[in-house]
C-alpha positions as CSV (number, residue, x, y, z in Angstrom):
1,M,15.4,2.2,-26.0
2,N,14.6,4.4,-29.2
3,R,15.4,1.5,-31.5
4,L,12.1,1.7,-33.8
5,F,14.2,2.2,-36.7
6,T,15.6,-1.0,-36.2
7,L,12.5,-3.0,-34.8
8,K,10.9,-2.0,-38.2
9,E,13.2,-4.0,-39.8
10,T,13.6,-7.1,-37.6
11,L,10.3,-7.6,-35.7
12,P,8.1,-8.7,-38.6
13,G,10.6,-11.3,-39.6
14,N,11.1,-12.6,-36.1
15,I,7.5,-12.9,-35.4
16,A,7.0,-14.8,-38.6
17,A,9.7,-17.1,-37.7
18,C,8.4,-17.8,-34.1
19,K,4.9,-18.2,-35.8
20,Q,6.5,-21.6,-37.1
21,Y,7.6,-22.9,-33.9
22,P,5.2,-24.1,-31.0
23,N,5.4,-22.2,-27.5
24,A,7.5,-19.6,-28.8
25,E,6.8,-16.4,-27.1
26,V,7.9,-12.8,-28.3
27,V,8.3,-10.4,-25.4
28,L,9.0,-6.7,-26.5
29,L,9.9,-4.2,-23.9
30,D,9.7,-0.3,-24.5
31,Y,12.1,1.0,-22.2
32,N,10.6,4.4,-22.0
33,S,11.4,5.3,-25.6
34,D,10.0,8.5,-27.3
35,D,10.2,7.6,-30.9
36,G,6.9,6.2,-31.5
37,L,7.3,2.4,-30.6
38,S,4.1,1.8,-28.5
39,Q,1.9,3.5,-31.1
40,W,3.6,1.6,-33.8
41,V,3.1,-1.9,-31.8
42,Y,-0.5,-1.0,-31.2
43,D,-1.2,0.0,-34.8
44,H,0.6,-3.1,-36.4
45,F,0.9,-5.9,-34.0
46,R,-2.6,-6.2,-32.1
47,E,-3.3,-9.5,-34.1
48,Y,-0.3,-11.0,-32.7
49,I,-0.5,-9.8,-29.3
50,A,-4.1,-11.2,-29.3
51,Q,-2.8,-14.7,-30.3
52,E,-0.4,-14.6,-27.5
53,L,2.6,-14.8,-29.5
54,L,3.9,-11.2,-28.8
55,V,3.3,-9.8,-25.5
56,F,4.2,-5.7,-25.3
57,Y,5.3,-4.2,-22.2
58,Q,5.8,-0.4,-21.5
59,L,7.6,0.3,-18.5
60,I,6.3,3.4,-16.6
61,D,8.1,3.2,-12.9
62,P,10.7,4.2,-13.1
63,Q,10.8,6.3,-16.1
64,P,14.5,6.1,-17.1
65,R,16.1,9.1,-19.2
66,F,19.3,6.9,-20.0
67,F,19.3,3.5,-21.4
68,S,20.4,0.4,-19.2
69,H,21.2,-2.8,-21.2
70,A,21.5,-4.7,-17.8
71,H,18.3,-3.6,-16.3
72,S,16.2,-3.9,-19.4
73,R,17.2,-7.3,-20.3
74,N,16.5,-8.4,-16.4
75,M,13.1,-6.8,-16.8
76,A,12.4,-8.9,-20.1
77,F,14.1,-12.0,-19.0
78,C,11.6,-11.9,-15.8
79,L,8.6,-11.2,-17.6
80,A,9.2,-14.2,-19.9
81,T,7.3,-17.0,-19.3
82,G,9.3,-19.8,-21.0
83,D,11.9,-22.0,-19.4
84,I,14.4,-21.2,-22.2
85,L,15.4,-17.6,-22.6
86,C,17.1,-16.1,-25.6
87,N,18.2,-12.5,-25.9
88,V,17.1,-10.9,-29.0
89,N,18.1,-7.6,-29.1
90,A,16.1,-4.9,-31.7
91,D,18.6,-5.4,-34.1
92,Y,18.8,-9.0,-34.4
93,H,17.2,-11.0,-37.0
94,I,16.2,-14.7,-36.0
95,A,14.7,-17.6,-38.3
96,A,12.8,-20.9,-37.5
97,E,15.7,-22.9,-37.8
98,D,17.4,-21.2,-35.0
99,L,14.6,-21.7,-32.8
100,C,14.7,-25.3,-33.5
101,Y,18.5,-25.8,-33.1
102,M,18.4,-23.9,-29.7
103,N,15.7,-26.0,-28.7
104,D,17.0,-29.2,-29.6
105,K,20.5,-28.1,-27.6
106,M,18.7,-26.9,-24.6
107,Q,17.5,-29.7,-22.1
108,P,15.4,-29.1,-19.2
109,S,18.5,-31.0,-17.1
110,D,21.3,-29.9,-18.6
111,P,22.9,-26.5,-17.5
112,L,23.7,-25.2,-20.6
113,A,24.1,-21.6,-22.1
114,L,24.8,-21.1,-25.6
115,I,26.7,-17.6,-26.2
116,A,28.4,-15.8,-29.5
117,H,31.7,-16.6,-29.9
118,L,33.8,-13.6,-28.6
119,D,37.0,-14.3,-30.8
120,N,35.0,-14.5,-34.1
121,S,32.0,-12.2,-34.0
122,E,31.2,-8.4,-35.0
123,R,30.5,-6.6,-32.1
124,D,26.9,-6.6,-32.9
125,N,26.8,-10.3,-32.5
126,L,28.3,-10.5,-29.0
127,G,24.7,-9.8,-27.1
128,R,23.4,-13.2,-28.6
129,L,22.7,-15.6,-25.5
130,C,20.5,-18.5,-24.8
131,L,20.3,-20.0,-21.3
132,R,17.3,-21.7,-19.2
133,K,15.5,-19.4,-17.0
134,E,16.7,-21.1,-13.8
135,D,20.1,-20.6,-14.5
136,F,19.6,-16.9,-15.3
137,E,18.0,-16.6,-11.9
138,L,20.6,-18.4,-10.1
139,I,23.5,-15.9,-11.0
140,G,21.4,-12.7,-10.1
141,G,20.7,-11.7,-13.9
142,F,22.5,-9.0,-15.7
143,D,24.7,-7.1,-13.3
144,E,22.9,-3.7,-13.1
145,R,26.0,-1.8,-11.9
146,F,26.8,-2.0,-15.5
147,K,26.1,1.2,-17.3
148,S,25.9,2.5,-21.0
149,Y,27.7,0.2,-23.4
150,G,29.8,-2.9,-23.1
151,Y,30.8,-6.0,-21.1
152,E,27.6,-6.8,-19.7
153,D,26.9,-9.9,-21.3
154,I,30.5,-11.2,-21.3
155,D,30.4,-10.5,-17.6
156,L,27.2,-12.5,-17.5
157,N,28.8,-15.4,-19.4
158,M,31.6,-15.5,-17.0
159,R,29.6,-15.8,-14.1
160,L,27.6,-18.5,-15.6
161,K,30.9,-20.6,-16.0
162,M,31.4,-19.6,-12.4
163,A,28.5,-21.2,-11.3
164,D,29.1,-24.4,-13.3
165,V,26.8,-23.9,-16.3
166,R,28.4,-25.4,-19.4
167,I,29.1,-22.8,-22.3
168,E,28.8,-23.5,-26.0
169,Y,29.2,-21.2,-28.9
170,M,26.8,-20.5,-31.3
171,P,27.4,-21.6,-35.2
172,A,27.8,-19.5,-37.9
173,Q,24.6,-19.7,-39.0
174,F,23.8,-16.9,-36.3
175,D,26.6,-14.6,-37.1
176,N,25.8,-11.5,-39.2
177,A,22.2,-11.8,-39.0
178,Y,21.6,-8.2,-37.9
179,V,20.8,-4.5,-39.0
180,D,24.0,-2.6,-39.2
181,H,24.0,1.0,-37.7
182,E,26.4,3.5,-36.6
183,D,28.2,3.5,-33.0
184,R,26.2,6.3,-32.4
185,S,23.0,4.8,-31.8
186,R,24.9,2.8,-29.0
187,L,25.7,5.9,-26.9
188,E,23.1,8.6,-27.8
189,N,20.8,7.1,-24.7
190,S,23.6,7.2,-22.3
191,Y,24.4,9.8,-19.6
192,D,27.6,10.7,-21.1
193,Y,26.4,11.4,-24.9
194,H,24.1,14.0,-23.0
195,H,26.4,15.6,-20.4
196,L,30.2,15.6,-21.1
197,K,30.5,18.9,-22.1
198,R,34.2,18.8,-23.3
199,A,37.3,16.2,-23.4
200,F,41.0,16.3,-23.7
201,L,43.6,14.2,-24.5
202,R,47.4,14.0,-23.8
203,K,49.9,11.7,-25.3
204,M,52.2,10.5,-22.4
205,A,54.2,7.6,-24.1
206,P,53.4,4.9,-26.8
207,G,50.3,3.3,-25.6
208,R,49.2,5.7,-23.1
209,T,46.8,8.4,-22.8
210,R,46.2,10.5,-20.1
211,V,42.4,12.0,-20.7
212,L,40.1,14.7,-19.2
213,F,36.3,14.7,-19.0
214,L,34.5,17.8,-18.3
215,Y,30.6,17.6,-17.4
216,D,28.1,20.1,-17.6
217,D,27.6,19.9,-13.7
218,Q,30.9,21.0,-13.1
219,H,32.4,17.5,-12.3
220,I,35.4,16.0,-14.0
221,E,36.7,12.4,-14.6
222,A,40.4,11.7,-15.3
223,G,42.6,8.6,-16.1
224,T,45.3,7.1,-18.0
225,L,44.2,5.0,-21.0
226,I,46.5,2.1,-21.9
227,K,46.7,-0.7,-24.5
228,S,45.6,-4.0,-23.1
229,G,46.0,-7.5,-24.7
230,H,42.0,-8.3,-24.9
231,N,41.8,-5.7,-27.9
232,F,39.6,-3.3,-25.7
233,P,41.1,-0.4,-24.1
234,D,42.1,-0.4,-20.5
235,I,43.1,1.9,-18.0
236,E,45.7,1.9,-15.2
237,E,45.5,0.8,-12.1
238,E,44.6,4.1,-10.1
239,G,41.3,4.0,-12.2
240,W,39.4,7.3,-12.7
241,L,40.0,9.9,-10.4
242,R,37.1,12.5,-9.9
243,G,37.1,16.1,-8.9
244,Q,35.5,19.2,-10.0
245,W,36.5,22.0,-12.8
246,L,35.8,25.8,-12.6
247,Q,36.2,28.0,-15.9
248,A,38.1,31.3,-14.8
249,G,38.4,33.7,-17.9
250,K,41.0,31.8,-19.9
251,E,42.0,29.4,-17.5
252,I,40.4,26.2,-16.2
253,W,41.0,25.0,-12.6
254,L,40.7,21.6,-11.7
255,E,40.1,20.4,-8.3
256,G,40.5,17.0,-6.5
257,L,42.7,15.2,-9.0
258,G,45.9,16.0,-6.8
259,T,46.9,17.7,-3.5
260,S,46.4,21.1,-4.9
261,T,44.5,23.2,-7.3
262,L,45.7,22.4,-11.3
263,R,45.4,25.7,-13.4
264,Y,45.4,25.1,-16.9
265,R,45.5,28.1,-19.6
266,E,43.3,27.6,-22.8
267,G,44.9,27.8,-26.1
268,S,43.5,27.0,-29.5
269,S,41.6,23.9,-28.4
270,Q,44.1,23.2,-25.9
271,L,44.9,23.1,-22.0
272,I,48.6,24.2,-21.2
273,R,49.9,23.9,-17.7
274,E,53.9,24.1,-18.1
275,D,54.9,21.2,-20.2
276,E,51.7,19.7,-20.4
277,I,49.7,20.1,-23.5
278,Y,46.2,18.4,-23.3
279,E,44.6,18.2,-27.0
280,E,40.8,19.0,-27.2
281,V,38.6,16.2,-29.0
282,T,36.5,18.6,-31.2
283,D,35.5,16.3,-34.2
284,I,32.4,14.2,-33.7
285,S,33.7,10.9,-34.8
286,S,36.6,11.4,-32.2
287,F,34.2,12.3,-29.4
288,Q,32.2,9.3,-30.2
289,E,35.1,6.8,-30.2
290,I,36.6,8.3,-27.0
291,L,32.5,8.2,-25.5
292,F,32.6,4.5,-26.7
293,K,36.3,3.9,-25.0
294,K,35.3,5.2,-21.4
295,S,32.0,3.2,-21.4
296,I,33.8,-0.1,-22.1
297,I,36.6,0.8,-19.6
298,Q,34.3,1.5,-17.1
299,N,32.6,-1.8,-17.4
300,Y,35.8,-3.8,-18.0
301,Q,36.9,-2.8,-14.5
302,L,33.6,-4.4,-12.9
303,M,34.0,-7.5,-14.6
304,K,37.3,-7.6,-13.7
305,N,36.6,-7.0,-9.8
306,R,33.7,-9.5,-10.3
307,R,36.7,-12.3,-11.3
308,R,38.5,-11.7,-8.5
309,S,35.8,-11.7,-6.2
310,E,34.9,-15.4,-7.4
311,N,31.0,-14.6,-6.5
312,F,28.8,-15.6,-9.5
313,R,25.5,-13.8,-8.2
314,A,24.9,-10.3,-8.9
315,N,22.2,-7.7,-7.8
316,A,22.1,-8.7,-3.9
317,D,19.0,-6.5,-3.6
318,G,16.9,-8.0,-6.6
319,F,16.9,-7.2,-10.4
320,G,14.7,-6.1,-12.9
321,K,12.2,-4.1,-10.4
322,G,10.0,-1.8,-12.0
323,V,6.2,-1.1,-13.1
324,V,5.1,-2.0,-16.6
325,I,1.6,-1.9,-18.7
326,K,1.1,-5.3,-20.1
327,N,-0.4,-5.1,-23.9
328,F,-2.0,-1.5,-23.0
329,S,-4.0,-2.8,-20.3
330,E,-2.8,-4.6,-17.3
331,K,-0.5,-3.1,-14.8
332,I,2.5,-5.7,-13.4
333,Q,4.9,-5.0,-10.6
334,L,8.1,-6.8,-10.8
335,G,10.5,-7.1,-7.6
């Protein structure tokens, strides 16, 4: 969603790479973007659409306001006609030799998936994935409960292992072949980016920070962030507490986070209640960082619960549902 600025750098080269490889198909999904993507494709890529090298889909129902990595990928993978599926984010570069490598590795009778190495990869590489379509369908696609950014691809890799699909890491030639961009672009199409009004932090002990998130619809989310052994932020077992907040003059009242209403006095970028002092996150970079952490934490909790359940199949009611327009003309319903 709204990644035209990276597609302008990657799509022409990716199509050129696929032209050198027989039976390659580039599936591009416009997930309700408002940055001019559809017009740009119409103006510059109708030749490749006519050649059936590029297949362009526009999502028309639903018309999501916010981006879902899981749902958008599920739609694209369901629309693809090949036996082998390769996830190519809008900021990825691919080469003809990459396609040859993946085709040589992926055999019809071998349940194998190629993924980015979690320990050695930059964040931008983690979404790289190649697998058989039948294995993708077996595990129920990407888990559409995952919102915003983070872990939906790692969760899928874990479920592939649970389903006895063999996992191999992609070689170093795939690393760093992407368009670098700010973290803001990962978050700006999320619900939190548009509706989180204020955020407050309170350092409780080394490695423990209490956070308050106040939303513009008056709901609040609170939790205690902790350091973890997997290099990503985590939250204490109680998880997120949810309630309501109310501005009352120079006070903010919080309800639903305990047995009684919590009343905080507003100071200079602070919330104060007896010996509790929360500092407001006011600068843009810190605000974006806490949004990123929140997204990572929420999705990590889902993945942990999935691991405990030992159930590899997601989306019991189906996945990748929606209505799209194919190549500016044909309406198709999925699911």
